[in-house]
N, C-alpha and C positions, 0 to 999 in steps of 0.2 A: 715607448723608449724603454730599453732592457735596461734591467737594474746595473749599475755599476759604471753607466756611460752618460755623464752627465752632459745636457745641452740646454741651450740659453730659451729654446723654444718651447713655448708654452703648450706641450702636447693637451692636456686636459682642457684648453680652452677652445681649441679644434675637434677635439672629440666631442665636445659637449653637443647633445641633440638641439639646443635652442641656439647652437652657435648662427649668426647672421652676417655674412660677408659685407653687407652695407655699413653696419653699424662698426663692425673690426676696422673698415677701411677709414671712416670717418674717426675714429678715435685715434689710428694710424697718424692721420693729415693733423688732426687737430693738436697731438701730441708733439709735433715736430714743426708746427708752425705757430705764429702769434694772428691770432682771428682778426687783429685788426690792419694786417699786413695785406697790402695789394700790388702785385698779383700774388698769389700763394706759390709757394716753391713744394713741387712734386717731386724733386728729384731723389730728395732725402727718403721719404716714406717708399718711392719704388725701389731704392737701392737697397732699403731694408727687406722688403718682400722678395726681392731676387736674392739677396743673401739667405733668406728664409729656404727657400724654394732649394736653394743648393746644398744647403745642410740638409735639407730634407733628402734629397736625390742621394747625396753622398750617404746617409744613413741608410738608406733602402739599399744602396749597391754594396755597401758592407755585410749587411743581414744575408742579402741572396748569394755572396761570397762565401761567407761563412757555411750557411745553412745549405749549397747546391746540393748534397748527396741527400739529406733528409727528404727536400721536397722530390729529387727525381725518384726516389724510393716511394714516396708517398703517391705520387702521380703514375708510377709503374705497378702499384697495387691497385690503384683506382682503375687503370686502363683494363687490369686485369679482370678486375670485378665486374666491370661493364660488358667487357668481353663475355664472362661467364652468363652474364644477365641477359645479353641479345642473344647467346646460344641457344639459353633456355626459355627464353621467349619466342624464339622461332619453331622450336621444338612443341612448344603449347599453343603458337599460333596454327602451326600443322596441324596439329590433333583436333583444335577448333574446327579448321578448314575441312576436314574430312567429315567429324561430326554434322557440320553443316548440310554436306553435300549428301550425306546419309540421310541426315533429317527432310534434306528437300527432296530426296528420291521416296522416301518411305511415308511423309507427312504432307508436305506441300504440294507435291503433284496430284497425292490422293486427294487433297481438299481441294485443289484447282478443279480434279475431276467430278470431285461431289457437288461444287460449287455449280458447275457447269449443270450438273445433273439436277441440283434444287433450283436453278432458274429456270430450265426447261418444264419441270414439274409445276414451279409456281404459273408458267405461261400456259401451260396443257391446262391447269384447274381454271386459270382466268377464261381460258377459250371455252372448257366445258361449261363454265357457270354461264359465261355469255351465250351460249349454244342454248342452254337450259331455260334462258330468261327469253331469248328470241322464240325459242321453240314454243314457251307458254303463251308469250303474245300470239304467236299464229295461231296456237290452239283457241285462245280465248278469241282471236278474230274469226275463225270458222265457227265457232260458237254464235259469236254475233251475227255474223251472216246468216246464220241457220235460223235465227230469233227474227231479225231481219225480213228475212223470206217469210216467214210466218207472219209476220205482222203485216206485211205489203200484200200478202197474198201470192207471189211469184217464188216458184220453186220450192215451196212448201212440200213436206211430206205427207201432212194430212189435208184436209179437204180444202179445196183451192178457196181463197178468199177473194172476193173480189171488189175492186176498189171504184169508188165513183168519182165523177169528174172533179169533185171539190177534195178528192184525197181520203173522205173519210170511208170506212168499211161499209158494207153493207148488214143489214140487223142479223142476216140469218149465219153470217159468218164474224160477224165483228167483236163478240165476246171470246172466241178462239184467238182473235188476233190482238186482243188488248190484254189477253193472258201473257203474252211474251213480252209487255212493254216493260212489267217489273223485272223480269229476267234479264232483259237485253239492260235495263240501268244497273244492275248489279254486275254484269259482266263491263260495263262501260266505266265503273267505279274500280274493277280489279285492274283493268288497262290504266288507268289512270294512276294508280298506284306503282303500276311497273314503269310507266313514264317518267313519274315525279321521284323515284328513287335512284338517282345519279348519281349519290355521292361515292365517293370510293368506299368500298367495303359492302354496299347495299346491292339489293339483287338485279336492280335494272341498270348499273353502273357499266356504261359502255353502250348501251342500245342506242342512245343518239348516233353510232357513227356506223350503224349497220343500216345499209341504204334499204332493205325491204322493210325492216320497223319503221324507216321515216315514211317509206310509201304507204305501209299501211296505216299509218297514222292520220296522213294527209289526205290520203286519198279513199279511207275507208272510215275509219273510226270517227272522224270529225262529222264527216256528211251524214254517215248513221245516227252520229250523237243527235245533230240537228235534226234528223227526221223524228227520230223517237221523242223531241222535245214538242216538236211540232205537232206530232199526232196526239201527245197528251195536252196539251195547250188546245187543242180543237174538242178534245172530249168535253173538256171543262167550259169552254166557251158555248159549246152547242147543247150543254147539258140543259134537258129540261123534262119534268115528269108530268106537264098538265095534258098534252097528246097521251100518254099510257093513261092516266086517270081516267079520262074521257070515254077510252076505248074499252076499259075495264067496264064501264058501266052499259057498253051496247053490246059486248061480248060476255064472253065467260070470265068469272073472276080469276081464273085459274091464268088465262092467258094475259089479262092484265097486271097480275101478279108478278109474271114471269118477265115480263119485259120493264116493270119498273125495277126489279132485282137487276135484271140486265143492265138496267141505265146506272143503278147505283154503284153496281162492280164497276163499269167503265170508270164513274167518275173516282171511287176508290183508287181504281189503280191508277189513272191518270195523276192524282193528287200524289201518290207514293212515286209515282215515277220522276215528279216535278220536284219534291223533296230531295230524292237522290241524287238529282242531275243539277241539283241548284249548284252555285260556285262555290267550291270548296272553302273552308275557313282558313284564313292565313295564320291562325295559332293554335295551338290545343285548347278547345274549348268543349262543354259539356253537351249532350244534347237539349239541355233544358235552356242553354244560352245561345243554341244555335237558329239561325235567322233563315231557313230557306227560301232566300231574295227570288227565286225564279217562281217558285209555288206561289208566293204572296203577291209578285206584280201579276202573274195571271189571274188569281184570282180577285185581284183587287180590279183588273180589267174586266172579268165579268160582271163586279158590281158597277164600276162606271158605265159598261155599255148597257147593262138594265135600265139604270137610273135615267141615263140621257134619252135612251129609246122611249121611256115611259112619258119622259118630258117634253120631247118632240110630237109623240101621237096625242097626247093630252091637251097639248096647245093648238094642235089642228083641230081636235075635236070639239073644243071651246069656241073655235070660230064656225064648228058646222055640227052644232047639237045635234042631229041624226046620227052621226057617228059616235057619240058618246056612251052608249052601252056597249057598243063592240069594245071601245077602247078601254072602258073601264074593266072588262071581262079579262082583256089582255092585260092588263096590268096586274088586277089580282091572279092571275094566272103567274106572272113573272115572280110576285112574291111568293106564291107559292113554291116555287122553284127554288127561290133563296131561303125559304124554312126548311125544304128537304136538304138543300147544299148545308144549311147550318147543323142539321141533324147528322147527316154524314159526316161532317169532318167532327163533329163533336164526340161521336163515336168510334173515330178513326185514330189510332194512336201511331206515332211515329214508327218506321220501319228500322231496324238496326242500320248503323251507319259504320262502314269501317272507317272513316277519319276521325271519327268522334271519340273523344274519352270514354265517355260513359253513353251507352246506349240501350235502348228499351227494345224488345222484341215484341213483335204480335202474336196475341194468343189464337190467331187464326187465319186463315185466308185473305188476301186484301177485297176479294168479291164479296165476302160477308163479313166485316168488321165488327169485332165485339166491342162491347161498350166499355169505355175507358174506365179504370178502376179510381183515376184522380183525374180532376177537370183539367190539371196541369199538364197532363200525357196525352195531348191531342190535338190535332192539326189545326184546330179553331183557335186555340188561344193565341198563336203568332198573327193569325189574320184580325184578331181583335186588338191587339197590341197595336197592329200597324193601320187599323181604320181608326184607333181610339174610340172606342165603343164596347159594348157587351149584349148587344144584340144586332145582326144582320137584317131581321126585316125592320127594328126600329131605326136603323141607319138608313137602308132604302126607304121608309117613309120621310123622314126627317129631311133627308137629302133632296129627295123627288120635290119635298113643300118649300124647302129652300130656293130650289131652282124656278119652280113653277107660280110662285109670286111676282116676281117679275116679269114673265110673260103675261100673266093675267092684268097687271097694271099696265102693260103695253097697249093691250088691247081695250083696255078702257081707254086711254089717253087717245088712242087714234077714232074710237067714236066710230058711230054707223050701225049697219045692222047687226053686226057681230055682239056689239057691247050692250045695245037694247035688247038681243036675246039673252044675253047673259042674266043682266038684271032682271026680267022678266020670269026667269026659271032659277031664280035664287032660290027657292025653297027646293026644288027638284033638283037640283044640283048638291045641296047641303045633304038629303036623304042619299042620293045614288053613292057619293063619295063616301062617304059612312059606310054604308051596305059593302063597296067596296072591300074598303079596310077590313072589316068584319069579316067578307066573306073569303079574304085570302088566310085569314087564318083556321079556317077550315080546310083541313088537309083528309085526302081519301088515305086510310090505313095502308092502300096497296103503295103510296110514296113512301112511307116511314119504313124503317126495317122491322122485322117480324117482331111479336111480343107474343107470350101466351097468352091465350084467354081474349082474342083479339082477330077478328073476321076481318076478309078483305072487304070486305061491302062497308064497313064502319067508317064515319067521319069522326077525325080526330080533330078538338080544337086546341090548338097551338098557342099560349101566352093568352094574354088581356091587353087588346089594342085601342082601348078608349082613347087613351092620350093621343096614339098616333092618330087616329080618326080624327079628332079634334084638331091637331095641327094640320092636317089636310084639308079639312072643311074650311079652316080660319085662311089657308094659303089662297083658296079659289073664290070664297064667298065672300072675306074680309074685303078685298080691295074693291067688290062691287057695293059696299056701303049699305044702307038702310033704304 
């Protein structure tokens, strides 16, 4: 309200920020009516509100009429200012548009071209990496093919390797073929690394999408790995030095030592091959904690076969005493093979394994293993842990005795001629079985790794097996009674 123009309207109440229409209406109604009246008379407050509105409208009309020229002048000046701002804005917008077009032409288009070049370069690099990985796999495949040919004797560049009906190579060429087993195992490990490195950024990423690599893996690498495992397992299962030792006494010492050396070399190569081709560890572990399951299962199978064969033949000989001498000689020879096996494994250090955190390297070729500097760094300790023993010959004799005692008891329970023959030859059996166990500890020097100052004709006594002899005698003679 302008000064000098009195009005009955309380403009300050209406302009108060806390003004409430509901409160104002309630106050207006209660001031013009008695709260106890029923019904209320709303005509008076409505008339007052209408009068107030009319007064305000009149006041607004008077103000606009009196101030029309200043309002028009102000509106005109505001419109002119807006026109100037719009004109300047149009000029600036045009300038920005021209700058953007120039930027798009000079930068964005070049960036798009550069981005296309970058994508093409990345794709080319990925293609080159994939091609290199595939080429490496194919190279390793050709290398493995050559090694398999050398093992099987088909298509080898060297002397032909003849294979027998059982798949074993002939003695004259078997050594050359077995030399390739360990190399083939390392080649297969390299291929395993390539096939397993399939994460993005790794060397083998994308190889599983290449058809030729899938064909290489499924139709050649896996069969070749199975073949190499089979040859190595055959070498361990057929390991025997008893024949070479006997031939050394009949022919020249040099020939016998050479045959024994070749047999040791084949066993060492086969053990190294199975160590490398055992299932890879699922997590990063050290060489000391690595358990070569394939090697251990093969060696355990060798021990189990030797024990069960001895149990069966000795059980048969107990029912047919004329066969006892030959049977005990065979059992003694098997134990000598086990002694030789233990000696070779003790002197054979684990080969370097690319999938293990910490590996140990061999100081010499697998054909002639060097003595290990520590008992914990050889291939015998994992076998001891798997069999829960500290000596393979002791394990052999004690397992044989535990399996033989029920067989003897069964013969006694059946009675008849066999039982009477056993009882009547009790003393003879006691002496012969003890001599068999003690004879097994006398190993020909040709069956052991060469040592300075020891000739090939010497007989080496390995360990003291009096306890094992007593256990064996007790398992056979004990059930016979007195």
